[in-house]
C-alpha positions in Angstrom: 0.0 0.0 0.0 2.9 2.3 0.6 3.9 2.1 -3.0 0.4 3.1 -4.2 0.4 6.1 -1.8 3.8 7.2 -3.2 2.5 7.0 -6.8 -0.6 9.0 -5.9 1.5 11.6 -4.1 3.8 11.8 -7.1 0.9 12.4 -9.5 -0.6 15.1 -7.2 2.8 16.8 -7.0 3.1 16.6 -10.8 -0.3 18.2 -11.2 0.3 21.0 -8.6 3.8 21.9 -9.5 3.1 21.9 -13.2 0.2 24.3 -12.5 2.7 26.5 -10.5 4.8 26.8 -13.7 7.7 24.4 -13.0 9.0 22.8 -16.2 8.1 19.2 -16.8 11.6 18.6 -18.0 12.6 19.1 -14.3 9.5 17.7 -12.7 9.3 14.4 -14.5 12.7 12.9 -13.7 12.7 14.3 -10.1 9.3 12.8 -9.3 10.2 9.6 -11.1 13.3 9.4 -8.8 11.0 10.2 -5.8 8.7 7.2 -6.6 11.7 4.9 -6.9 13.3 6.0 -3.6 10.1 6.2 -1.5 8.1 3.4 -3.1 10.4 0.6 -4.0 13.9 -0.9 -3.5 14.8 -0.5 -7.2 18.2 1.1 -8.1 17.6 4.7 -8.8 20.3 5.2 -11.5 19.3 2.1 -13.4 15.7 3.3 -13.2 16.7 6.6 -14.7 19.0 5.5 -17.5 17.4 2.2 -18.4 13.7 3.0 -17.9 13.1 6.7 -17.9 15.5 7.7 -20.6 14.7 4.7 -22.8 11.0 5.4 -22.7 11.6 9.2 -23.3 13.8 8.5 -26.2 11.4 6.0 -27.7 8.6 8.5 -27.8 10.8 11.1 -29.4 12.0 8.7 -32.1 8.5 7.8 -32.9 6.7 11.2 -33.0 9.5 13.7 -33.6 8.6 14.2 -37.3 5.0 14.9 -36.5 5.8 17.5 -33.9 8.4 19.3 -36.1 6.5 19.2 -39.3 3.2 20.3 -37.6 5.0 23.2 -36.0 6.6 24.3 -39.2 3.3 24.1 -41.1 1.6 26.2 -38.5 4.4 28.8 -38.5 4.2 29.0 -42.3 0.4 29.5 -42.2 1.0 32.2 -39.7 3.8 34.1 -41.4 2.3 33.8 -44.9 -0.9 35.5 -43.6 -3.0 32.4 -44.4 -4.2 31.9 -40.9 -5.3 35.6 -40.7 -7.1 35.3 -44.1 -9.0 32.2 -43.1 -10.1 33.6 -39.8 -11.2 36.9 -41.4 -13.0 35.1 -44.3 -15.1 32.9 -42.0 -16.0 35.7 -39.6 -16.9 38.1 -42.5 -19.0 35.4 -44.2 -21.1 34.6 -41.1 -21.3 38.1 -39.7 -21.2 39.6 -36.2 -24.7 38.2 -35.4 -23.1 34.7 -35.5 -19.9 35.8 -33.8 -19.7 32.7 -31.6 -20.1 30.2 -34.5 -17.7 32.3 -36.6 -14.9 32.2 -34.1 -15.5 28.5 -33.3 -15.4 27.6 -37.0 -12.3 29.8 -37.6 -10.5 27.8 -35.0 -11.8 24.5 -36.1 -10.9 24.8 -39.7 -7.3 25.7 -38.9 -6.7 23.1 -36.2 -8.3 20.4 -38.4 -5.9 21.3 -41.1 -2.9 20.9 -38.9 -2.3 24.4 -37.5 -1.1 24.4 -33.9 -3.9 25.3 -31.5 -1.6 27.9 -30.0 -1.0 29.6 -33.3 -4.7 29.5 -33.9 -5.4 31.2 -30.5 -2.9 34.0 -31.3 -4.3 34.4 -34.8 -8.0 34.4 -33.9 -7.8 36.5 -30.7 -7.5 40.0 -32.1 -10.3 39.3 -34.7 -12.5 37.7 -32.1 -11.9 40.6 -29.6 -13.1 43.1 -32.2 -16.1 41.0 -33.3 -17.2 40.3 -29.7 -17.1 44.0 -29.0 -19.2 44.9 -32.0 -21.7 42.1 -31.2 -21.8 43.2 -27.5 -20.7 39.7 -26.3 -18.8 39.7 -22.9 -15.2 39.2 -23.4 -15.1 36.6 -20.7 -16.8 34.2 -23.0 -14.0 34.4 -25.6 -11.6 31.8 -24.1 -14.3 29.2 -24.0 -15.3 30.0 -27.6 -11.7 29.6 -28.8 -11.3 26.5 -26.7 -14.4 24.9 -28.3 -13.0 25.3 -31.7 -9.4 24.5 -31.0 -9.3 22.1 -28.0 -12.2 19.7 -28.5 -13.7 18.0 -31.6 -10.9 18.9 -34.1 -8.3 17.6 -31.6 -9.8 14.3 -30.7 -12.9 13.3 -32.6 -12.9 14.2 -36.3 -11.4 11.5 -38.4 -8.2 12.4 -40.2 -7.1 15.2 -37.9 -3.3 15.4 -37.8 -3.4 16.4 -34.1 -0.9 14.4 -32.1 -3.7 13.2 -29.8 -5.1 11.4 -32.9 -1.7 10.0 -33.9 -0.3 8.5 -30.7 -2.8 5.6 -30.5 -1.9 4.4 -34.1 1.1 2.1 -33.3 -0.5 0.6 -30.3 -3.7 -0.5 -32.1 -2.4 -0.7 -35.7 -4.8 2.0 -36.9 -4.8 5.3 -38.8 -5.9 8.8 -38.1 -9.2 7.9 -39.8 -10.1 5.2 -37.3 -13.9 4.8 -36.7 -14.8 7.8 -38.9 -18.6 7.5 -38.4 -18.3 7.4 -34.7 -15.7 10.3 -34.8 -18.0 12.5 -36.8 -21.0 11.9 -34.6 -18.9 12.5 -31.4 -17.5 15.7 -33.0 -21.0 16.9 -33.9 -22.2 16.3 -30.3 -19.3 18.4 -28.9 -19.9 21.2 -31.5 -23.7 21.4 -31.1 -23.7 21.2 -27.3 -20.8 23.7 -27.1 -22.6 26.2 -29.3 -25.8 25.8 -27.4 -24.1 26.5 -24.1 -22.2 29.5 -25.3 -25.4 30.9 -27.0 -27.2 30.4 -23.7 -24.5 32.2 -21.9 -24.6 35.2 -24.3 -28.4 35.5 -23.8 -28.0 35.2 -20.1 -25.4 37.9 -20.1 -27.6 40.2 -22.1 -30.4 39.7 -19.7 -28.1 40.6 -16.8 -26.9 43.7 -18.6 -23.4 42.6 -19.3 -21.6 43.5 -22.5 -19.0 45.7 -24.0 -19.8 48.5 -21.7 -18.9 46.3 -18.7 -16.3 43.6 -19.1 -15.2 43.9 -22.7 -12.2 46.2 -22.6 -10.0 44.6 -25.2 -6.4 43.9 -24.1 -4.1 44.1 -27.0 -0.7 44.2 -25.3 -1.1 41.3 -23.0 1.9 39.0 -23.2 1.1 35.4 -22.5 3.4 33.8 -20.0 4.8 30.5 -20.9 2.9 27.5 -19.6 4.3 24.6 -17.9 4.2 22.7 -21.1 6.1 25.4 -23.0 3.3 26.2 -25.4 2.6 29.8 -26.1 6.3 30.6 -26.4 7.6 33.6 -28.2 8.4 31.5 -31.2 4.7 30.9 -31.7 3.6 34.5 -31.4 1.9 36.2 -34.3 4.1 38.8 -35.8 2.1 41.8 -36.8 4.4 42.7 -39.6 3.3 44.6 -42.6 2.7 42.5 -45.7 2.7 43.6 -49.3 -0.3 41.3 -49.9 -2.3 38.7 -48.2 -3.1 35.4 -49.9 -6.5 34.8 -51.4 -9.0 32.6 -49.5 -8.3 29.8 -51.9 -4.5 30.0 -51.5 -4.9 30.2 -47.7 -7.2 27.2 -47.5 -5.7 24.8 -50.0 -2.8 23.6 -47.8 -5.2 22.7 -45.0 -7.4 20.7 -47.4 -4.3 19.0 -48.8 -3.2 17.9 -45.3 -6.4 15.9 -44.9 -6.7 14.7 -48.5 -3.1 13.5 -48.8 -3.3 11.8 -45.4 -6.4 9.9 -46.5 -4.8 9.1 -49.9 -1.7 7.6 -48.4 -3.5 5.8 -45.6 -6.1 4.1 -47.7 -4.5 3.7 -51.1 -0.8 4.5 -51.6 0.9 2.9 -48.6 -1.3 -0.3 -48.6 -0.1 -0.9 -52.2 3.6 -0.6 -51.3 5.8 -3.7 -51.0 6.9 -3.6 -47.4 8.1 -7.1 -46.5 11.4 -5.5 -45.6 9.8 -4.1 -42.4 10.1 -7.6 -40.9 13.9 -7.3 -41.0 15.6 -6.6 -37.6 17.3 -3.4 -38.9 13.8 -1.9 -39.6 12.6 -2.9 -36.1 10.9 -6.2 -37.2 7.6 -4.3 -37.4 4.5 -4.4 -39.5 2.9 -2.0 -42.0 -0.1 -1.4 -39.7 2.3 -0.1 -37.0 3.9 2.5 -39.2 1.2 3.3 -41.8 -0.4 6.1 -39.8 2.9 7.9 -39.1 4.0 7.6 -42.7 0.8 9.0 -44.0 0.9 12.1 -41.7 4.5 12.7 -42.6 3.8 12.5 -46.3 0.8 14.8 -45.9 2.6 17.5 -43.9 5.7 17.5 -46.1 3.7 17.8 -49.3 1.5 20.5 -47.9 4.5 22.5 -46.6 6.1 22.4 -50.0 2.9 23.6 -51.7 2.4 26.2 -49.1 5.9 27.6 -49.6 5.5 27.5 -53.4 2.2 29.4 -53.4 3.4 32.0 -50.8 7.1 32.4 -51.9 6.9 36.2 -52.1 5.0 36.5 -48.8 7.8 34.6 -47.0 10.8 36.9 -47.4 12.4 35.4 -44.3 11.7 31.8 -45.0 14.7 30.4 -43.2 13.8 32.3 -40.1 10.2 31.0 -40.4 11.4 27.4 -40.7 13.8 27.8 -37.8 11.1 29.3 -35.6 8.7 26.6 -36.4 11.2 23.8 -35.8 12.4 25.3 -32.6 8.9 25.8 -31.3 8.3 22.0 -31.6 11.2 21.0 -29.3 9.9 22.0 -25.9 6.4 20.4 -26.3 7.8 17.1 -27.6 10.5 16.9 -24.8 7.9 17.7 -22.2 5.5 15.0 -23.5 8.4 12.6 -23.8 9.4 13.3 -20.2 5.9 12.4 -19.1 6.2 9.2 -21.0 9.5 8.4 -19.1 7.8 9.3 -15.8 5.0 6.9 -16.7 7.4 4.1 -17.6 9.1 4.4 -14.2 5.7 4.3 -12.5 4.7 1.2 -14.5 7.9 -0.6 -13.5 7.1 -0.4 -9.8 5.6 -3.4 -8.2 2.8 -1.3 -6.7 1.6 -0.3 -10.2 0.4 -3.8 -10.8 -2.2 -3.4 -8.2 -3.3 -0.1 -9.7 -3.3 -1.6 -13.2 -5.5 -4.5 -12.2 -7.9 -2.2 -10.4 -8.2 0.2 -13.4 -8.6 -2.7 -15.9 -11.5 -4.1 -13.8 -13.4 -0.8 -13.6 -15.1 -1.5 -16.9 -16.2 -5.0 -16.0 -16.3 -7.0 -19.3 -16.1 -3.9 -21.4 -12.4 -2.8 -21.8 -13.5 0.4 -23.6 -14.9 1.8 -20.3 -11.7 1.0 -18.4 -9.6 2.5 -21.2 -11.7 5.7 -21.1 -11.3 6.1 -17.4 -7.6 5.4 -17.3 -6.8 7.9 -20.1 -9.0 10.6 -18.6 -7.6 10.2 -15.1 -4.0 10.4 -16.3 -4.7 13.3 -18.7 -6.2 15.1 -15.8 -3.4 14.4 -13.4 -0.7 15.4 -15.8 -2.7 18.4 -17.3 -1.8 17.1 -20.7 -3.9 15.2 -23.3 -0.9 13.7 -25.1 1.0 13.1 -21.9 -1.8 11.3 -20.1 -2.6 9.3 -23.2 1.1 8.3 -23.7 1.4 7.1 -20.1 -1.8 5.1 -20.3 -0.9 3.5 -23.6 2.7 2.8 -22.8 1.7 1.0 -19.6 -1.6 -0.5 -20.6 -1.9 -0.3 -24.4 -0.9 -3.9 -25.0 -3.3 -5.1 -22.2 -6.3 -3.2 -23.7 -5.5 -4.5 -27.2 -5.5 -8.0 -25.9 -8.7 -7.4 -23.9 -10.3 -5.9 -27.0 -9.5 -8.9 -29.1 -11.0 -11.3 -26.5 -14.1 -9.1 -26.3 -14.5 -8.7 -30.0 -13.9 -4.9 -29.9 -12.2 -3.5 -33.0 -8.9 -1.6 -32.7 -10.5 1.3 -34.5 -13.0 1.8 -31.6 -10.2 1.5 -29.1 -8.3 4.2 -31.0 -11.2 6.6 -31.2 -12.2 6.1 -27.5 -8.6 6.7 -26.5 -8.3 9.9 -28.5 -11.6 11.4 -27.3 -10.8 10.4 -23.7 -7.8 12.7 -23.8 -10.0 15.7 -24.4 -11.9 15.6 -21.1 -10.1 16.0 -17.8 -7.0 17.2 -19.6 -8.5 20.8 -19.6 -8.5 21.2 -15.8 -7.2 24.5 -14.5 -3.6 23.5 -14.5 -3.5 22.6 -18.2 -0.9 24.5 -20.1 -3.2 25.4 -23.1 -5.8 26.7 -20.7 -3.3 28.9 -18.9 -1.9 30.2 -22.2 -5.3 30.9 -23.7 -6.4 32.9 -20.7 -3.2 34.9 -20.8 -3.6 35.7 -24.5 -7.1 37.0 -23.8 -6.0 39.0 -20.8 -8.4 37.1 -18.4 -8.1 35.0 -15.3 -9.4 31.6 -14.3 -12.0 33.4 -12.2 -13.2 35.4 -15.2 -13.6 32.6 -17.7 -12.7 29.1 -16.5 -16.2 28.1 -15.7 -17.3 28.3 -19.3 -14.0 26.6 -20.5 -14.8 23.7 -18.1 -18.3 23.3 -19.7 -17.1 23.2 -23.3 -13.7 21.6 -22.9 -14.4 19.2 -20.0 -18.0 18.5 -19.3 -19.3 18.3 -22.9 -16.4 16.2 -24.1 -17.1 13.8 -21.3 -20.8 13.6 -22.3 -19.7 13.0 -25.9 -17.3 10.2 -24.7 -20.2 8.5 -23.0 -22.3 8.7 -26.2 -19.3 7.3 -28.2 -18.9 4.4 -25.9 -22.6 3.6 -26.0 -22.7 3.7 -29.8 -19.5 1.8 -30.1 -20.7 -0.9 -27.7 -24.1 -1.3 -29.5 -23.0 -1.0 -33.1 -19.2 -1.5 -33.2 -16.9 0.8 -35.1 -18.1 2.5 -38.2 
């Protein structure tokens, strides 16, 4: 029991200290060492070099291209003016009377196309602030509106999204980013509709109470976001309000996003399955299978092709291309190392004898349905770490093989396990200590007291409701 208590204390400390702003690069190895010293008789140095660092390095090896290419793509969209054009186009098309939907869709289109949610938040904020002011919508609702479009259905539910949360489950279940597309679309629609209904209700309620631009809508334009514990919102990801000779047309701005999804689908379903890949069975290629690498290969191909096309179409709008590429690549390093450190922390926890008791208890929570157990495990770890990708990585690295075996015994498809895992990361991850939440509030110049209540509804409560619906549909009808 002592070992279990140590693990719980370590997770609580991780959650609290990360919220206080201490880097996960420091926290993860220190707390891993704490669990070894206080909760076991294992050698501490061997636990660090042979467990923590091996797991950390393994994550970086597997997902480094996605982090780097995704960050470069987002930075190119930012510096070329494409992100600004897309946000403006959607908002102008829908008008200020539909300000909430306009902002949500602006964020959703960009994040679904592969633009970092932090770049999206910086790009959309100034436009959303002006639109909210004209529409007399309280500014305190802006973070929840941006969160709905950037942190929820496009991050976890919609099939094909290149978000890392949708990529991490692939090698564990042998799936692609398009796993269970029908269930993903339904789940995404539930999040979108319920989120819009809640925010619309809050706008009407605020109007009845007399709140609006004459009360709490002073727009803050010089607020500098502080760096979160996860490193997102760094200076490298800020929108540079430089003067541009010309902005791209809506078509030029949108095409790269469309191509990310289209090329990803093309490679996933047609190109890669037709390739001769028997060589993957050789030891020098990891003695792996095509299913284990197909999803990663598809996203890499989609992002590389879209980056090349984006640069080609915006060559004159990117006078400092080398600087843009460097900034994008550099901005990816801290997030991936933070997430990888969490994976290393999880590996050390999983190696403790006490973890076997926790694992068996979690696995039994769902009874005969491993999907329920999987959803609970991922949500709890995402909540404790304040990171969707970090919590998912810990859960899958420690229990992924177990859930795959349980799913096979129960006749549950790997596609359903993938989609449930992805959607589960988007629930308790958005608790107050989450780095994205902290950064978003800082961008908007607001506090947790001002706006977190609505963020909790659209980014925690509604995704959890959607997850329940997903599990019910998946249990009744299987994956589709």
